[in-house]
PALUMNU-452330 format. One record per residue (C-alpha): x, y, z; residue in three letters; residue number from 0. Coordinates in steps of 0.02 Angstrom, whole numbers, plus 50000, padded with zeros to 5 digits. Layout:
+-------+-------+-------+------+-----+
!     X !     Y !     Z ! type ! seq !
+-------+-------+-------+------+-----+
!     X !     Y !     Z !  ala ! NUM !
...
+-------+-------+-------+------+-----+
//
This chain:
+-------+-------+-------+------+-----+
!     X !     Y !     Z ! type ! seq !
+-------+-------+-------+------+-----+
! 46479 ! 50311 ! 47247 !  met !   0 !
! 46523 ! 50485 ! 47188 !  ser !   1 !
! 46670 ! 50524 ! 47078 !  glu !   2 !
! 46758 ! 50616 ! 47223 !  gln !   3 !
! 46746 ! 50467 ! 47336 !  glu !   4 !
! 46810 ! 50355 ! 47197 !  val !   5 !
! 46960 ! 50468 ! 47170 !  asn !   6 !
! 46998 ! 50471 ! 47358 !  lys !   7 !
! 46988 ! 50282 ! 47367 !  glu !   8 !
! 47097 ! 50270 ! 47215 !  his !   9 !
! 47229 ! 50385 ! 47293 !  gln !  10 !
! 47231 ! 50286 ! 47454 !  glu !  11 !
! 47251 ! 50127 ! 47353 !  thr !  12 !
! 47397 ! 50199 ! 47255 !  glu !  13 !
! 47481 ! 50275 ! 47411 !  asn !  14 !
! 47440 ! 50161 ! 47556 !  pro !  15 !
! 47585 ! 50232 ! 47665 !  asp !  16 !
! 47536 ! 50411 ! 47644 !  lys !  17 !
! 47453 ! 50478 ! 47803 !  lys !  18 !
! 47307 ! 50594 ! 47802 !  pro !  19 !
! 47345 ! 50778 ! 47819 !  ala !  20 !
! 47265 ! 50788 ! 47991 !  lys !  21 !
! 47370 ! 50642 ! 48055 !  gln !  22 !
! 47531 ! 50718 ! 47987 !  glu !  23 !
! 47490 ! 50881 ! 48074 !  ser !  24 !
! 47458 ! 50788 ! 48237 !  ser !  25 !
! 47624 ! 50694 ! 48223 !  asp !  26 !
! 47717 ! 50855 ! 48191 !  gln !  27 !
! 47637 ! 50935 ! 48343 !  ala !  28 !
! 47682 ! 50785 ! 48451 !  thr !  29 !
! 47862 ! 50791 ! 48389 !  gln !  30 !
! 47872 ! 50978 ! 48427 !  ala !  31 !
! 47808 ! 50947 ! 48603 !  val !  32 !
! 47934 ! 50806 ! 48630 !  ser !  33 !
! 48079 ! 50916 ! 48573 !  glu !  34 !
! 48018 ! 51054 ! 48688 !  lys !  35 !
! 48008 ! 50933 ! 48835 !  asp !  36 !
! 48182 ! 50867 ! 48795 !  leu !  37 !
! 48255 ! 51042 ! 48790 !  gln !  38 !
! 48171 ! 51083 ! 48955 !  glu !  39 !
! 48240 ! 50923 ! 49031 !  his !  40 !
! 48415 ! 50965 ! 48969 !  ile !  41 !
! 48398 ! 51140 ! 49042 !  arg !  42 !
! 48347 ! 51068 ! 49209 !  gln !  43 !
! 48494 ! 50947 ! 49208 !  leu !  44 !
! 48615 ! 51086 ! 49166 !  glu !  45 !
! 48544 ! 51190 ! 49308 !  gln !  46 !
! 48561 ! 51043 ! 49428 !  ala !  47 !
! 48742 ! 51016 ! 49374 !  val !  48 !
! 48781 ! 51200 ! 49400 !  lys !  49 !
! 48702 ! 51198 ! 49573 !  glu !  50 !
! 48800 ! 51041 ! 49618 !  ser !  51 !
! 48962 ! 51121 ! 49560 !  glu !  52 !
! 48925 ! 51277 ! 49663 !  asp !  53 !
! 48885 ! 51172 ! 49815 !  gln !  54 !
! 49045 ! 51071 ! 49792 !  leu !  55 !
! 49148 ! 51231 ! 49780 !  leu !  56 !
! 49068 ! 51298 ! 49939 !  arg !  57 !
! 49102 ! 51136 ! 50031 !  lys !  58 !
! 49282 ! 51136 ! 49971 !  ala !  59 !
! 49304 ! 51316 ! 50031 !  ala !  60 !
! 49224 ! 51275 ! 50199 !  glu !  61 !
! 49338 ! 51124 ! 50221 !  phe !  62 !
! 49493 ! 51227 ! 50178 !  glu !  63 !
! 49442 ! 51360 ! 50305 !  asn !  64 !
! 49412 ! 51223 ! 50435 !  phe !  65 !
! 49583 ! 51146 ! 50398 !  arg !  66 !
! 49670 ! 51314 ! 50418 !  lys !  67 !
! 49576 ! 51351 ! 50580 !  arg !  68 !
! 49621 ! 51179 ! 50649 !  leu !  69 !
! 49803 ! 51207 ! 50603 !  ser !  70 !
! 49804 ! 51377 ! 50690 !  arg !  71 !
! 49723 ! 51304 ! 50846 !  glu !  72 !
! 49851 ! 51164 ! 50849 !  lys !  73 !
! 49995 ! 51288 ! 50836 !  glu !  74 !
! 49918 ! 51393 ! 50974 !  glu !  75 !
! 49895 ! 51240 ! 51084 !  ser !  76 !
! 50077 ! 51188 ! 51062 !  ile !  77 !
! 50138 ! 51366 ! 51087 !  lys !  78 !
! 50047 ! 51390 ! 51252 !  tyr !  79 !
! 50044 ! 51210 ! 51313 !  ala !  80 !
! 50157 ! 51249 ! 51462 !  asn !  81 !
! 50065 ! 51406 ! 51517 !  ala !  82 !
! 49987 ! 51322 ! 51670 !  ala !  83 !
! 50155 ! 51250 ! 51724 !  leu !  84 !
! 50239 ! 51419 ! 51709 !  leu !  85 !
! 50102 ! 51501 ! 51813 !  val !  86 !
! 50144 ! 51377 ! 51952 !  asp !  87 !
! 50331 ! 51411 ! 51935 !  val !  88 !
! 50316 ! 51601 ! 51943 !  leu !  89 !
! 50289 ! 51611 ! 52133 !  pro !  90 !
! 50444 ! 51505 ! 52159 !  ile !  91 !
! 50544 ! 51624 ! 52049 !  ile !  92 !
! 50478 ! 51765 ! 52158 !  asp !  93 !
! 50539 ! 51672 ! 52313 !  asp !  94 !
! 50713 ! 51652 ! 52236 !  phe !  95 !
! 50718 ! 51838 ! 52199 !  glu !  96 !
! 50671 ! 51880 ! 52378 !  arg !  97 !
! 50800 ! 51758 ! 52446 !  ala !  98 !
! 50938 ! 51832 ! 52338 !  ile !  99 !
! 50889 ! 52009 ! 52386 !  gln ! 100 !
! 50884 ! 51963 ! 52571 !  ser ! 101 !
! 51055 ! 51879 ! 52561 !  ala ! 102 !
! 51129 ! 52031 ! 52474 !  ala ! 103 !
! 51068 ! 52143 ! 52615 !  glu ! 104 !
! 51108 ! 52032 ! 52765 !  ser ! 105 !
! 51259 ! 51934 ! 52701 !  lys ! 106 !
! 51196 ! 51791 ! 52808 !  asp ! 107 !
! 51247 ! 51631 ! 52719 !  phe ! 108 !
! 51158 ! 51514 ! 52839 !  asp ! 109 !
! 50993 ! 51607 ! 52818 !  ala ! 110 !
! 51017 ! 51608 ! 52629 !  phe ! 111 !
! 51054 ! 51421 ! 52628 !  his ! 112 !
! 50900 ! 51385 ! 52732 !  thr ! 113 !
! 50791 ! 51492 ! 52619 !  gly ! 114 !
! 50853 ! 51412 ! 52458 !  val ! 115 !
! 50828 ! 51238 ! 52531 !  ser ! 116 !
! 50648 ! 51281 ! 52576 !  met ! 117 !
! 50615 ! 51349 ! 52401 !  ile ! 118 !
! 50688 ! 51191 ! 52322 !  glu ! 119 !
! 50573 ! 51081 ! 52429 !  lys ! 120 !
! 50426 ! 51192 ! 52386 !  gln ! 121 !
! 50461 ! 51175 ! 52200 !  met ! 122 !
! 50483 ! 50986 ! 52205 !  val ! 123 !
! 50323 ! 50969 ! 52306 !  ser ! 124 !
! 50225 ! 51079 ! 52184 !  met ! 125 !
! 50287 ! 50982 ! 52031 !  leu ! 126 !
! 50243 ! 50816 ! 52109 !  glu ! 127 !
! 50072 ! 50873 ! 52173 !  arg ! 128 !
! 50014 ! 50967 ! 52018 !  ser ! 129 !
! 50112 ! 50889 ! 51876 !  trp ! 130 !
! 50155 ! 50711 ! 51925 !  gly ! 131 !
! 50344 ! 50742 ! 51924 !  leu ! 132 !
! 50425 ! 50636 ! 52059 !  lys ! 133 !
! 50609 ! 50630 ! 52106 !  arg ! 134 !
! 50677 ! 50462 ! 52159 !  phe ! 135 !
! 50831 ! 50405 ! 52250 !  ser ! 136 !
! 50922 ! 50251 ! 52187 !  ala ! 137 !
! 51051 ! 50218 ! 52323 !  thr ! 138 !
! 51035 ! 50041 ! 52393 !  gly ! 139 !
! 50914 ! 49985 ! 52257 !  glu ! 140 !
! 50947 ! 49841 ! 52135 !  pro ! 141 !
! 51017 ! 49910 ! 51974 !  phe ! 142 !
! 50881 ! 49935 ! 51845 !  asp ! 143 !
! 50942 ! 49991 ! 51672 !  pro ! 144 !
! 50772 ! 50069 ! 51637 !  glu ! 145 !
! 50787 ! 50185 ! 51789 !  lys ! 146 !
! 50975 ! 50196 ! 51815 !  his ! 147 !
! 51120 ! 50249 ! 51705 !  glu ! 148 !
! 51282 ! 50172 ! 51768 !  ala ! 149 !
! 51426 ! 50294 ! 51747 !  ile ! 150 !
! 51541 ! 50206 ! 51872 !  ala ! 151 !
! 51564 ! 50025 ! 51926 !  val ! 152 !
! 51646 ! 49956 ! 52082 !  glu ! 153 !
! 51684 ! 49770 ! 52094 !  glu ! 154 !
! 51649 ! 49697 ! 52266 !  thr ! 155 !
! 51618 ! 49532 ! 52353 !  asp ! 156 !
! 51501 ! 49612 ! 52479 !  lys ! 157 !
! 51350 ! 49597 ! 52364 !  his ! 158 !
! 51286 ! 49450 ! 52264 !  asp ! 159 !
! 51192 ! 49560 ! 52139 !  ser ! 160 !
! 51214 ! 49730 ! 52057 !  glu ! 161 !
! 51167 ! 49864 ! 52184 !  ile ! 162 !
! 51169 ! 50052 ! 52166 !  val ! 163 !
! 51303 ! 50118 ! 52284 !  leu ! 164 !
! 51286 ! 50304 ! 52252 !  glu ! 165 !
! 51177 ! 50433 ! 52163 !  asp ! 166 !
! 51276 ! 50556 ! 52060 !  tyr ! 167 !
! 51119 ! 50635 ! 51989 !  gln ! 168 !
! 50940 ! 50603 ! 52044 !  lys ! 169 !
! 50815 ! 50525 ! 51926 !  gly ! 170 !
! 50638 ! 50584 ! 51891 !  tyr ! 171 !
! 50474 ! 50499 ! 51850 !  leu ! 172 !
! 50332 ! 50583 ! 51756 !  leu ! 173 !
! 50183 ! 50491 ! 51828 !  his ! 174 !
! 50237 ! 50309 ! 51800 !  asp ! 175 !
! 50362 ! 50341 ! 51660 !  arg ! 176 !
! 50548 ! 50375 ! 51681 !  val ! 177 !
! 50578 ! 50553 ! 51625 !  leu ! 178 !
! 50763 ! 50552 ! 51667 !  arg ! 179 !
! 50863 ! 50403 ! 51732 !  pro ! 180 !
! 50973 ! 50427 ! 51884 !  ala ! 181 !
! 51161 ! 50432 ! 51854 !  lys ! 182 !
! 51233 ! 50306 ! 51976 !  val ! 183 !
! 51383 ! 50206 ! 52038 !  lys ! 184 !
! 51349 ! 50020 ! 52034 !  val ! 185 !
! 51423 ! 49876 ! 52136 !  ala ! 186 !
! 51471 ! 49730 ! 52026 !  arg ! 187 !
! 51481 ! 49566 ! 52125 !  pro ! 188 !
! 51634 ! 49454 ! 52104 !  val ! 189 !
! 51665 ! 49282 ! 52176 !  ala ! 190 !
! 51771 ! 49282 ! 52338 !  pro ! 191 !
! 51904 ! 49178 ! 52253 !  gly ! 192 !
! 51916 ! 49301 ! 52110 !  glu ! 193 !
! 51936 ! 49444 ! 52233 !  ala ! 194 !
! 52075 ! 49349 ! 52325 !  gly ! 195 !
! 52165 ! 49312 ! 52162 !  asp ! 196 !
! 52158 ! 49495 ! 52120 !  asp ! 197 !
! 52232 ! 49541 ! 52291 !  asp ! 198 !
! 52376 ! 49415 ! 52271 !  glu ! 199 !
! 52406 ! 49480 ! 52095 !  his ! 200 !
! 52412 ! 49657 ! 52162 !  asn ! 201 !
! 52536 ! 49607 ! 52301 !  lys ! 202 !
! 52652 ! 49521 ! 52176 !  glu ! 203 !
! 52648 ! 49674 ! 52068 !  ser ! 204 !
+-------+-------+-------+------+-----+
//
């Protein structure tokens, strides 16, 4: 064995943990590559985060624009909800104007009364046919607090239940729902004996 080989063996024996120069260089290169890959990975993650943030901001802006547009459309819908109804009412207003003008020229009350009555029937018919608004009469019907508003009561022994005696103001249904109850006079039944006692009391008074 040469002296050089002996010295090399001696060095390795004295420093068993010391790596050869070539291995150290290889480890350093591997570490440099790993750091480079890590930095590239970090850069890619940062780019992905930035893109996600931009996308989130765009979605938020789109949603806000959608919300504002929906709010405007709702306001427009409420504002012009009765447009179709008013279009149907306009011809009836025209008829009223013609009737008034005709009455002013002819001074014929009977003709004016007939014309106004016809216009009223035309309007009621249109509202029922196109809009489901129906006028109802309550006279002679059993009193129903959901359809009738009693503003007068008459005690009588001619009926054995509460009956509507008179309409003061007609009621209206919108489809199957009461839009306005009728204002009515209601018969309140009393026992015949009670009615007789009241008559005797009134005579004594």
